[in-house]
C-alpha positions as CSV (number, residue, x, y, z in Angstrom):
1,M,120.3,99.0,190.8
2,D,118.9,99.2,194.3
3,G,116.6,96.3,195.0
4,E,114.1,98.2,197.0
5,R,113.7,100.7,194.2
6,L,113.1,97.9,191.7
7,R,110.5,96.5,194.0
8,S,108.8,99.9,194.2
9,Y,108.7,99.9,190.4
10,A,107.2,96.4,190.4
11,R,104.6,97.5,193.0
12,L,103.8,100.5,190.9
13,I,103.1,98.4,187.8
14,A,100.9,95.9,189.8
15,R,98.9,98.4,191.8
16,K,98.8,101.6,189.8
17,G,99.5,100.2,186.3
18,V,97.0,97.3,186.0
19,N,95.5,97.8,189.5
20,I,95.0,94.1,190.2
21,Q,91.7,93.3,191.9
22,P,91.5,90.4,194.4
23,G,91.3,87.1,192.6
24,Q,92.2,88.3,189.1
25,E,94.6,86.4,186.9
26,V,97.6,88.2,185.5
27,V,99.5,87.5,182.3
28,I,103.0,89.0,182.0
29,Q,104.5,89.1,178.5
30,C,108.3,89.8,178.4
31,E,111.6,88.8,177.0
32,P,114.3,87.0,179.1
33,D,116.4,90.1,179.7
34,Q,115.5,90.8,183.3
35,T,114.3,87.6,184.9
36,G,115.1,88.9,188.4
37,F,112.7,91.8,187.9
38,V,110.0,89.6,186.4
39,C,110.2,87.5,189.6
40,L,109.8,90.7,191.7
41,L,106.9,91.7,189.6
42,T,105.3,88.3,189.8
43,E,105.5,88.4,193.6
44,E,104.1,92.0,193.7
45,C,101.2,90.8,191.6
46,Y,100.4,88.0,194.1
47,L,100.8,90.5,197.0
48,A,98.2,92.7,195.2
49,G,95.7,89.8,195.2
50,A,96.3,88.0,192.0
51,S,95.0,84.4,191.9
52,R,97.4,83.2,189.2
53,V,100.3,84.8,187.4
54,I,101.3,83.5,184.0
55,V,104.7,84.6,182.5
56,D,104.8,84.3,178.7
57,M,108.3,84.9,177.4
58,G,109.2,85.6,173.8
59,M,112.5,86.2,172.1
60,Q,113.4,88.2,169.0
61,E,115.9,85.5,167.9
62,L,113.1,82.9,168.0
63,T,110.8,85.2,166.0
64,K,113.4,85.5,163.3
65,L,113.9,81.7,163.2
66,H,110.1,81.1,163.0
67,V,109.7,83.5,160.1
68,K,112.7,82.0,158.3
69,Y,111.9,78.3,158.6
70,R,108.1,78.1,158.9
71,S,106.0,78.2,155.8
72,L,103.6,81.2,155.3
73,E,100.7,78.8,155.6
74,N,102.0,77.5,158.9
75,L,102.7,81.0,160.3
76,S,99.2,82.0,159.3
77,E,97.4,79.2,161.1
78,L,95.5,80.0,164.3
79,T,96.0,76.7,166.2
80,D,93.4,75.2,168.5
81,W,95.5,76.0,171.6
82,E,96.0,79.6,170.6
83,E,92.3,80.0,170.0
84,A,91.6,78.3,173.4
85,R,93.8,80.9,175.1
86,L,92.0,83.8,173.4
87,I,88.7,82.3,174.5
88,H,90.0,82.0,178.1
89,Y,91.1,85.6,178.0
90,T,87.6,86.8,176.9
91,K,86.0,84.8,179.7
92,S,88.4,85.5,182.6
93,L,89.6,89.0,181.6
94,P,93.1,88.7,183.1
95,C,95.2,91.8,183.7
96,R,97.8,92.0,180.9
97,I,101.3,93.4,181.6
98,Y,103.7,93.9,178.7
99,I,107.4,94.4,179.8
100,M,109.4,95.8,176.9
101,S,113.2,95.3,176.6
102,E,113.7,94.6,172.9
103,D,116.7,95.4,170.8
104,P,115.6,98.3,168.5
105,D,117.4,96.5,165.6
106,G,116.6,93.0,166.8
107,L,114.6,91.9,163.8
108,K,116.8,93.5,161.2
109,D,117.1,91.5,157.9
110,M,114.0,89.4,158.8
111,D,111.5,88.8,156.0
112,Q,109.1,91.6,157.0
113,A,106.8,90.9,154.1
114,K,106.3,87.3,155.2
115,L,105.6,88.4,158.7
116,A,103.1,91.0,157.6
117,A,101.4,88.5,155.3
118,S,101.0,86.0,158.2
119,R,99.6,88.7,160.5
120,Q,97.1,89.7,157.8
121,A,96.0,86.1,157.4
122,L,95.7,85.5,161.2
123,Y,93.7,88.7,161.8
124,P,90.3,87.6,160.7
125,G,90.5,84.7,163.1
126,T,91.6,86.7,166.1
127,K,89.6,89.9,165.5
128,K,86.4,88.7,167.1
129,Y,88.3,88.0,170.3
130,T,90.2,91.3,170.3
131,D,87.0,93.2,169.6
132,E,85.3,91.3,172.5
133,L,88.1,92.3,174.8
134,E,88.0,96.0,173.9
135,N,88.0,98.1,177.0
136,R,87.0,95.2,179.2
137,Y,90.3,94.5,181.0
138,Q,93.2,96.3,182.6
139,W,96.6,96.4,180.8
140,C,99.9,98.2,181.2
141,I,103.0,98.6,179.1
142,A,106.3,99.2,181.0
143,A,109.9,98.5,180.4
144,V,113.1,97.0,181.7
145,P,116.6,97.4,180.1
146,G,117.9,94.7,177.7
147,I,121.6,94.7,177.0
148,A,121.2,95.3,173.3
149,W,118.8,98.2,173.9
150,A,121.1,99.7,176.5
151,R,124.0,99.5,174.1
152,K,122.0,101.3,171.4
153,I,121.5,104.2,173.7
154,Y,124.9,104.1,175.5
155,P,127.4,102.7,172.9
156,D,130.4,104.0,174.8
157,L,129.7,102.3,178.1
158,K,130.4,98.7,179.2
159,D,127.3,96.4,179.0
160,S,126.7,96.5,182.8
161,E,127.2,100.3,182.9
162,A,124.8,100.8,180.0
163,V,122.1,98.6,181.6
164,E,122.5,100.5,184.9
165,A,122.2,103.9,183.1
166,L,119.1,102.8,181.2
167,W,117.6,101.5,184.4
168,E,118.1,104.9,185.9
169,D,116.4,106.5,182.9
170,I,113.4,104.2,183.0
171,L,112.9,104.7,186.7
172,C,113.3,108.5,186.7
173,T,110.9,109.0,183.7
174,S,108.5,106.5,185.3
175,R,108.3,108.7,188.5
176,V,109.7,105.9,190.7
177,T,110.4,108.4,193.6
178,E,110.3,107.9,197.3
179,D,106.5,107.4,196.9
180,P,105.7,106.3,193.3
181,L,102.0,105.7,194.0
182,K,101.5,109.3,195.3
183,A,103.6,110.7,192.4
184,W,101.3,108.9,189.9
185,D,98.1,110.1,191.7
186,D,99.4,113.7,191.4
187,H,100.4,113.2,187.7
188,D,97.1,111.7,186.8
189,R,95.3,114.7,188.3
190,E,97.4,117.1,186.3
191,L,96.6,115.2,183.0
192,E,92.9,115.1,183.9
193,A,92.9,118.9,184.4
194,R,94.5,119.3,180.9
195,C,91.8,117.1,179.4
196,A,89.0,118.9,181.2
197,Y,90.1,122.3,179.7
198,L,90.4,120.9,176.2
199,N,87.1,119.1,176.4
200,S,85.4,122.4,177.6
201,L,86.4,124.1,174.3
202,D,84.2,121.9,172.0
203,I,86.9,121.4,169.4
204,T,86.0,120.4,165.8
205,E,89.5,120.4,164.2
206,L,93.2,120.6,165.1
207,R,95.7,122.4,162.9
208,Y,99.4,121.6,163.0
209,S,102.3,123.6,161.6
210,S,106.1,123.5,161.9
211,S,109.1,124.9,160.1
212,N,110.1,121.3,159.1
213,G,107.2,121.3,156.6
214,T,104.4,119.9,158.7
215,S,101.1,121.5,157.6
216,F,98.2,119.4,158.6
217,R,94.6,119.5,159.9
218,V,92.5,116.7,161.4
219,G,88.8,116.6,162.3
220,M,87.3,115.5,165.6
221,I,84.4,113.3,166.4
222,D,81.5,115.2,168.0
223,E,81.2,112.7,170.8
224,A,84.9,112.3,171.4
225,E,86.9,113.6,174.4
226,F,90.5,114.0,175.3
227,R,91.9,111.4,177.7
228,G,95.2,111.2,179.6
229,G,96.8,109.2,182.4
230,G,94.6,106.6,183.9
231,E,91.4,105.3,182.5
232,Y,88.4,103.1,183.5
233,S,87.7,99.7,182.0
234,L,84.1,98.7,181.3
235,Q,84.3,96.9,184.7
236,D,84.8,100.3,186.2
237,I,88.3,99.6,187.3
238,Y,90.8,102.5,187.1
239,F,94.3,101.6,185.7
240,N,97.3,103.3,184.0
241,P,98.0,101.6,180.6
242,N,101.4,103.3,180.0
243,I,104.2,103.7,182.5
244,P,105.6,106.3,181.8
245,T,103.0,108.6,180.1
246,E,102.9,112.3,179.4
247,E,100.3,112.4,176.7
248,V,96.8,113.8,176.4
249,F,95.1,112.1,173.4
250,I,92.0,111.7,171.4
251,S,90.8,109.5,168.5
252,P,90.1,111.7,165.5
253,K,87.3,111.2,162.9
254,R,88.2,108.7,160.3
255,G,88.5,110.3,156.9
256,A,89.0,113.9,158.2
257,A,92.8,114.4,157.8
258,E,94.5,116.6,155.2
259,G,98.1,117.7,154.6
260,I,101.6,116.5,155.3
261,V,103.4,115.6,158.6
262,H,107.1,115.1,159.1
263,A,108.4,112.7,161.7
264,T,110.8,114.2,164.2
265,K,112.1,110.9,165.7
266,P,112.8,107.4,164.2
267,L,110.0,104.9,164.4
268,S,110.9,101.5,165.9
269,Y,108.6,98.9,164.2
270,Q,109.0,95.2,164.3
271,G,112.6,95.4,165.3
272,Q,113.6,97.9,162.6
273,L,114.0,101.7,162.5
274,I,112.2,103.9,160.0
275,E,114.0,107.2,159.8
276,N,113.5,110.7,158.5
277,F,110.1,110.1,157.0
278,S,106.9,112.1,156.1
279,I,103.3,111.1,155.4
280,R,100.8,113.0,153.3
281,F,97.1,112.6,154.0
282,E,94.2,113.2,151.6
283,G,90.6,112.5,152.4
284,G,91.8,111.1,155.7
285,R,94.0,108.4,154.1
286,A,97.8,108.3,154.0
287,V,98.4,108.5,150.2
288,E,102.1,109.2,150.0
289,V,105.1,108.3,152.2
290,H,108.8,109.0,152.0
291,A,111.5,107.7,154.2
292,E,115.3,107.9,154.1
293,K,115.5,104.5,155.7
294,N,113.1,101.6,155.5
295,Q,110.5,103.3,153.2
296,E,109.3,99.8,152.1
297,L,108.5,98.9,155.7
298,L,106.5,102.2,156.1
299,E,104.6,101.3,153.0
300,T,103.9,97.9,154.4
301,I,102.5,99.5,157.6
302,I,99.9,101.6,155.8
303,S,98.8,98.7,153.6
304,M,98.3,96.1,156.4
305,D,94.5,96.5,156.1
306,E,91.9,99.0,155.0
307,G,92.1,101.0,158.2
308,A,95.9,101.1,158.5
309,A,96.2,104.2,156.3
310,F,93.8,106.2,158.5
311,L,94.5,107.8,161.8
312,G,93.5,106.3,165.2
313,E,95.0,108.8,167.6
314,C,96.2,112.4,168.0
315,A,98.4,112.8,171.1
316,L,99.6,116.1,172.6
317,V,102.9,116.0,174.6
318,P,104.9,119.1,175.6
319,M,108.6,119.3,174.9
320,D,109.0,120.4,178.6
321,S,108.4,117.0,180.1
322,P,110.6,114.4,181.9
323,I,111.4,112.2,178.9
324,S,111.9,115.1,176.5
325,N,114.1,116.9,179.0
326,S,116.3,113.9,179.5
327,G,117.6,114.5,175.9
328,I,117.6,110.8,175.3
329,L,116.4,109.1,172.1
330,F,115.2,105.8,173.5
331,Y,114.5,104.1,170.1
332,N,111.4,102.7,171.9
333,T,107.9,104.0,171.1
334,L,106.7,103.8,174.8
335,F,109.3,106.4,175.7
336,D,109.7,108.4,172.5
337,E,106.0,108.9,172.0
338,N,105.9,110.4,175.5
339,A,108.6,112.9,174.6
340,S,106.8,114.3,171.6
341,C,103.4,115.1,170.1
342,H,102.5,112.2,167.9
343,L,99.9,110.6,165.7
344,A,99.0,107.0,165.3
345,L,98.1,105.0,162.2
346,G,95.4,102.4,162.5
347,R,93.1,101.4,165.3
348,G,91.4,104.1,167.3
349,F,90.1,104.1,170.9
350,A,86.4,103.5,171.4
351,D,86.9,104.7,175.0
352,S,87.7,108.2,173.8
353,L,84.0,108.7,173.3
354,K,82.1,110.4,176.1
355,D,80.1,107.8,178.1
356,Y,81.6,105.2,175.8
357,S,79.9,102.3,177.7
358,R,76.7,103.4,176.0
359,Y,78.1,102.4,172.6
360,S,78.7,99.1,171.0
361,L,82.0,98.8,169.2
362,E,80.1,98.9,165.9
363,E,78.4,102.1,166.9
364,A,81.7,103.6,167.9
365,R,83.1,102.9,164.5
366,E,80.1,104.3,162.8
367,L,80.7,107.6,164.7
368,G,84.2,107.7,163.2
369,I,86.5,105.6,165.4
370,N,89.0,103.9,163.0
371,D,89.3,100.1,163.0
372,S,92.5,98.3,162.0
373,M,94.7,95.4,163.1
374,I,97.6,97.9,163.8
375,H,98.1,100.9,166.0
376,V,101.5,102.5,165.2
377,D,102.5,105.8,166.8
378,F,105.0,108.1,165.2
379,M,106.4,111.3,166.6
380,I,105.9,114.8,165.0
381,G,106.7,117.1,168.0
382,S,109.3,119.8,167.6
383,D,110.4,122.9,169.5
384,D,108.5,125.2,167.1
385,L,105.4,123.0,166.6
386,A,102.2,125.1,166.7
387,I,98.8,123.5,167.2
388,D,95.5,125.5,166.9
389,A,92.1,124.3,167.8
390,V,89.1,125.3,165.7
391,L,86.0,125.4,167.9
392,R,82.4,124.7,167.0
393,D,81.5,128.4,167.2
394,G,84.2,129.2,164.6
395,K,86.8,130.7,167.0
396,T,90.4,129.5,167.0
397,V,92.3,128.8,170.2
398,S,96.0,128.2,170.6
399,V,96.8,124.8,172.1
400,F,100.5,124.5,171.5
401,R,103.2,127.1,170.9
402,G,106.9,126.5,170.6
403,G,106.3,122.8,171.2
404,N,104.6,123.4,174.6
405,W,101.2,123.9,176.1
406,A,99.8,127.4,175.2
407,F,97.5,127.4,178.3
408,D,97.9,127.0,182.1
409,I,95.8,124.9,184.4
């Protein structure tokens, strides 16, 4: 892959993704699949004004070993140095960059129940810090190709060819063009226009239907707004949390979801794929799940905590968009969620409330923003998906028809 194009991608993540401000710290979380690109990204962070860049590498293989050999009590311990790091983050508010390259099947055969139990045990100790960080810092999720991931998508190519092909897919869908920064400015404006129209309607409920059996309705929070593209932190810094992104999203009202939804793409979760599944909601809660593959893992997801069985996000993504038009199943939520309308189980977004800086996190949750230790997106978009919006005055407006927007901007 052309070195200058990769540098443009790194610059995009540093300047348009997290939008580093002079003197800010940066933390990059990654796996050791593309160390050359991580070096490029680190340099671009410094060129954007970062005072310090910390690279925190993890490995799926090590995760499997930790879960296998450490006791549940040991895995569940929040050590002093881990807590000190969280305290540092809440004080210094570093930009956080997450570079994804994981093998979609990389944690297969791991003891998922043990990992889930350790995360549940850790959560009470970390929650106060994650709550304190909510909406206060810039973050961005982006991707680089790992060999195993590339082989999953291109099984008939040599490793080097598969990686090169996946690089091209990532860069094209991430709008790494001759001028990526301008391309993203234009894209953000388009998503903002979509949001402005939807917010003007005063929607109280969305209703979904599809020939695959999806028949579902979900209520909106009166104070909530649709968001898309870039967003502002509470420090009033504009950033783009996902590269790529095609979604317009909102956090629905906790407890206001009824009906059944059928997934249209596999869900990659903790290094395993959940396939051909459906979820039935009653009183806002996921009360019944079915999956042809890894149903037990899906059941684990909705039982992680009290909020895990409720919805935290409704996202609208047209079928006519770059990732969907590529025809590629990425086996990676960052990409697959931006090829398809999706919902998310778990934690909602307090910043989807209008003038959200006016509300404390507790007040946001009282209004209906769901709270959970998880946020798991799953895709429900199809080429015949219809979505109608019920307005406060009782009228119904078409939002999606045939899997695409039913209105122009």
